[in-house]
C-alpha positions in Angstrom: 135.7 99.3 115.1 135.0 100.7 111.6 134.8 97.2 110.2 132.3 96.1 112.8 130.2 99.2 112.3 130.1 98.6 108.5 129.0 95.0 109.1 126.1 96.2 111.2 125.2 98.9 108.6 125.2 96.3 105.9 122.9 94.0 107.9 120.4 96.8 108.4 120.5 97.8 104.8 119.9 94.2 103.8 116.7 94.2 105.8 115.4 97.3 103.9 116.5 95.8 100.6 114.4 92.7 101.3 111.5 94.6 102.8 108.6 94.8 100.2 108.3 98.6 99.7 105.8 101.1 98.4 106.8 104.1 96.3 104.3 106.9 95.9 106.4 109.8 94.6 108.7 109.0 91.7 109.2 111.2 88.6 109.9 109.3 85.4 112.4 111.7 83.9 114.3 112.1 87.2 114.6 108.3 87.9 116.8 107.2 85.1 120.0 105.3 85.8 123.3 105.7 84.0 122.6 102.5 82.2 119.2 103.7 81.0 120.6 107.0 79.9 123.2 105.2 77.8 120.4 103.1 76.2 118.7 106.4 75.3 121.8 107.7 73.6 123.0 110.2 76.2 126.6 111.3 75.9 129.0 110.8 78.8 129.1 114.6 79.4 125.2 114.7 79.5 125.1 111.8 81.9 127.7 113.4 84.1 125.6 116.6 84.2 122.4 114.7 85.0 124.2 113.0 88.0 126.4 115.9 89.2 124.3 116.7 92.3 125.4 113.4 93.8 129.0 114.6 93.7 128.8 118.1 95.0 128.0 119.7 98.4 124.5 121.0 98.7 125.3 124.0 100.9 124.6 126.8 98.4 122.6 124.9 95.8 119.3 126.3 94.6 116.1 124.6 93.4 116.7 126.3 90.0 119.9 124.4 89.5 118.2 121.1 90.4 115.3 121.6 88.0 117.8 122.6 85.2 119.2 119.0 85.1 116.0 117.4 83.8 116.8 118.9 80.4 119.4 116.1 80.0 116.6 113.6 80.0 114.2 115.7 77.9 116.9 116.0 75.3 116.9 112.2 74.6 113.3 111.3 75.5 111.7 112.7 72.3 109.8 109.8 70.7 107.3 107.2 71.8 110.0 104.6 71.6 112.4 106.5 73.9 109.5 107.2 76.4 108.8 103.4 76.4 112.4 102.5 77.0 112.7 105.0 79.8 109.5 104.0 81.6 110.1 100.3 81.3 113.7 100.6 82.6 112.6 102.7 85.6 109.8 100.3 86.5 112.3 97.3 86.4 114.8 99.3 88.5 112.2 99.7 91.2 111.2 96.1 91.0 114.9 95.1 91.5 114.9 97.2 94.6 112.0 95.1 95.9 109.3 97.8 95.4 106.0 95.9 95.2 103.8 99.0 94.4 104.9 102.0 92.3 103.0 105.1 91.4 105.1 106.6 88.5 104.4 110.2 87.7 105.2 112.2 84.6 104.1 115.3 82.6 103.0 114.4 79.1 105.3 116.1 76.6 104.9 116.7 72.9 107.8 116.7 70.4 108.3 116.4 66.7 106.6 113.2 65.7 105.1 112.7 69.1 101.9 114.0 70.6 101.1 114.1 74.3 98.7 111.3 73.7 101.5 109.3 72.1 103.6 110.0 75.2 101.0 108.6 77.6 100.3 105.6 75.4 104.1 104.8 75.5 104.2 104.9 79.3 101.0 102.8 79.6 102.5 100.2 77.2 105.7 100.1 79.3 103.6 99.4 82.4 101.9 96.5 80.6 105.0 95.1 79.0 107.7 95.1 81.8 109.0 91.7 82.9 108.2 91.9 86.6 104.4 91.9 86.4 104.2 89.3 89.1 106.5 91.3 91.4 105.4 94.9 91.2 102.1 96.6 90.7 102.4 99.9 88.8 100.0 102.8 88.5 100.4 106.1 86.5 100.0 109.6 87.8 99.9 112.3 85.1 101.2 115.7 86.1 100.3 119.3 85.3 103.2 121.7 85.1 102.5 124.7 87.4 104.3 127.0 85.0 101.7 126.5 82.3 98.8 128.9 81.9 95.3 127.9 83.2 94.2 127.4 79.6 97.0 125.0 78.8 96.3 123.1 82.0 92.6 122.8 81.2 93.5 121.3 77.8 96.0 118.9 79.5 93.3 117.8 82.0 90.9 117.1 79.1 93.5 114.8 77.6 94.3 113.1 80.9 90.6 112.5 81.6 90.2 111.0 78.1 93.2 108.7 78.6 92.0 107.8 82.1 88.7 106.7 80.6 90.6 104.5 78.2 92.9 103.0 80.9 91.0 103.3 84.2 93.0 100.6 86.0 96.3 102.2 85.2 95.9 106.0 85.2 94.9 106.7 88.8 96.0 110.2 89.8 96.9 113.7 88.8 99.8 115.8 90.2 100.8 119.5 90.3 104.5 119.7 89.8 107.3 121.9 88.3 109.5 124.6 89.6 107.7 125.8 92.8 109.1 129.3 92.4 107.1 129.8 89.2 103.5 129.5 88.2 100.4 128.9 90.3 97.9 126.4 91.7 94.6 126.5 89.8 92.0 125.1 92.2 89.1 124.9 89.7 91.1 122.5 87.5 91.8 120.1 90.4 88.2 120.4 91.6 87.2 118.9 88.3 89.9 116.3 88.3 88.9 115.2 91.9 85.8 113.7 90.6 87.7 111.1 88.6 91.3 110.8 89.9 93.4 110.8 93.1 95.0 114.2 93.7 98.6 114.7 94.9 100.1 118.2 94.9 103.7 119.4 95.5 103.1 121.7 98.5 105.4 123.9 100.6 108.5 122.9 98.6 109.4 126.6 99.1 108.0 129.2 101.4 104.6 130.4 100.0 102.2 130.5 102.9 99.2 131.8 100.9 99.4 129.1 98.3 100.0 126.4 101.0 96.8 127.5 102.8 94.9 127.3 99.5 96.2 123.8 98.8 95.4 122.6 102.3 91.9 124.1 102.2 91.3 122.4 98.8 92.2 119.1 100.5 94.2 116.8 98.1 94.6 113.1 98.9 98.3 113.6 99.4 100.9 116.4 99.3 104.5 116.2 98.2 107.5 117.4 100.2 105.9 119.8 102.8 109.3 121.2 103.5 108.1 124.7 104.6 105.0 123.6 106.4 106.0 123.3 110.1 106.8 126.6 111.9 110.2 125.4 112.8 111.0 125.1 109.1 109.7 128.4 107.9 106.0 127.6 107.8 103.2 129.5 109.4 101.5 128.5 112.6 98.1 129.0 111.0 98.9 126.6 108.2 100.4 124.0 110.5 97.3 124.0 112.7 95.3 123.6 109.5 97.5 120.7 108.5 97.0 119.0 111.9 93.3 119.3 111.4 93.3 117.7 107.9 96.2 115.3 108.4 96.9 114.9 104.7 99.4 112.1 104.0 102.9 113.5 103.2 105.2 112.1 100.5 108.5 112.4 102.2 111.7 112.7 100.1 114.7 113.0 102.4 117.7 112.9 100.1 115.9 115.1 97.5 115.4 117.8 100.2 119.0 117.5 101.4 120.6 117.7 98.0 118.4 120.5 96.8 119.5 122.5 99.9 115.9 123.0 101.3 116.8 121.0 104.4 120.1 121.4 106.3 120.6 117.8 107.6 118.9 114.5 108.0 118.5 115.0 111.7 116.8 118.4 111.1 114.5 117.0 108.4 110.9 118.0 108.9 109.8 114.3 108.8 110.8 114.2 112.5 107.6 116.1 113.3 105.5 113.5 111.4 107.3 110.7 113.3 106.9 112.4 116.7 103.2 113.2 116.2 102.4 110.0 114.3 101.1 111.9 111.3 100.6 110.0 108.0 103.5 109.9 105.6 105.3 107.7 103.1 109.0 107.4 102.3 109.8 108.2 98.7 112.7 108.8 96.3 111.4 111.7 94.2 114.1 111.5 91.5 116.3 108.6 92.3 118.6 109.1 89.2 119.3 112.7 89.7 119.8 112.3 93.5 121.6 109.0 93.4 119.3 107.2 95.7 117.1 104.2 96.0 114.0 103.5 98.2 116.2 101.0 100.2 118.6 103.9 100.9 115.8 106.2 101.9 114.4 103.6 104.4 117.9 103.1 105.8 118.3 106.8 106.3 115.1 107.1 108.3 116.1 104.1 110.4 119.5 105.5 111.1 118.8 109.1 111.8 115.6 108.7 113.7 116.5 105.6 115.8 113.7 103.5 114.3 113.7 99.7 114.6 112.9 97.5 111.6 109.3 96.9 112.8 108.7 100.7 112.6 109.7 100.8 108.9 107.6 97.8 108.1 104.6 99.6 109.7 105.4 102.7 107.7 105.3 100.6 104.5 102.1 98.9 105.5 100.4 102.3 106.3 101.6 103.8 103.0 99.4 101.3 101.1 96.3 103.0 102.5 97.5 106.3 101.1 97.9 104.9 97.6 95.6 105.3 94.6 95.3 101.6 94.2 91.8 100.0 94.3 90.5 98.7 97.6 91.1 95.1 96.4 94.6 95.9 95.4 95.3 97.6 98.7 94.1 94.5 100.6 96.3 92.2 98.4 99.3 94.4 99.1 98.7 94.5 102.8 98.3 90.7 102.9 101.6 90.4 101.1 103.3 92.6 103.7 101.8 90.6 106.6 103.0 87.3 105.1 106.5 88.7 104.7 106.5 90.0 108.3 105.5 86.6 109.6 107.9 84.6 107.5 110.9 86.7 106.6 111.1 89.4 109.2 112.3 87.2 112.1 115.1 85.7 110.1 116.5 89.0 108.9 116.2 90.6 112.4 118.2 87.7 113.8 121.0 88.4 111.3 121.0 92.1 112.4 121.2 91.0 116.0 124.1 88.7 115.3 126.0 91.7 114.0 126.0 93.2 117.5 127.0 90.0 119.3 130.6 91.0 120.0 129.9 94.6 120.9 130.9 95.9 124.4 128.9 98.8 125.9 131.7 101.2 124.8 131.3 99.9 121.2 127.6 100.6 121.2 128.2 104.1 122.5 130.5 104.8 119.6 128.0 103.3 117.2 125.3 105.5 118.6 127.5 108.6 117.9 128.1 107.3 114.4 124.4 107.1 113.8 124.0 110.8 114.5 126.5 112.0 111.8 125.5 113.1 108.3 128.1 111.0 106.5 125.9 108.4 104.8 124.7 110.1 101.5 127.1 108.0 99.4 128.1 105.4 102.0 125.0 103.2 102.4 
């Protein structure tokens, strides 16, 4: 029975591997593979530390511990050359996972011999140089760290807007990120940015009802995580009603929330409310290197734990395009690509999945249904 179950799982995973996907929430410094870290000169012990969350139980883990791991990337990404290598490799990793549209986000960092402008230039160069230009469209979201003072953030915004004027087809958005237990959301800064850039804000990653209300009232184009937004997950009824009124698309990061310990299980993940109420959201990886995931895995997890058929996931991908910061022409091209894939490739792959069930008895299917409800797939997809 276990062999048959694995065969069916592999068939479903192959569907999501081949499905052209859209990634709207991916941090550069959290998306590095072991191979890329080696290229950057990371020691074996540093790589093990960077990846340690994928090998330990999340029961008592804190967000503080998760955020501490990014220092392993910062320690080796100190020059324009290393920024370029990191960004190019991350883009190519997503392309190999059949991601056709990527919004890569990063906070510009200065170091000895590297200004924040140099950092941005290196990422833009990587976006222009990667070898999968006919396969993946990449845009850049530049982030403000919520731990920085208002004055620091204002200076950072000035640089971002200047670089956006230089690269308007690449730099498409601005983000508020960083440890949600520190710092603040400075609304006036994002009001200014809103005139020129798409706005996405990490929101309700921890319980902070007053800040969540301010963010929702501001009305960004998208919000990230939304873990403590619904009342069943620690949010306030007032904020949930405000969210239902505004229906801001959510960037959903399942494995990230599980491994960081902010969500107990996949079945209990707050995305179920978005699914039940047909609210707008996209499936994302957040930090695929730190959390040991891929977008294919995230799609497979949604399918498995929420009983969705392949067509549902195709539609989620299609809808995600409209939430992106791409131009209207680019959105149309991406949607056309999804439609062509659905008409040509979808029937063939679904037929393969159905063949995996051919020899099942009703009892077998009952057992498989029970297997789908278990949280044993983090490292088994």
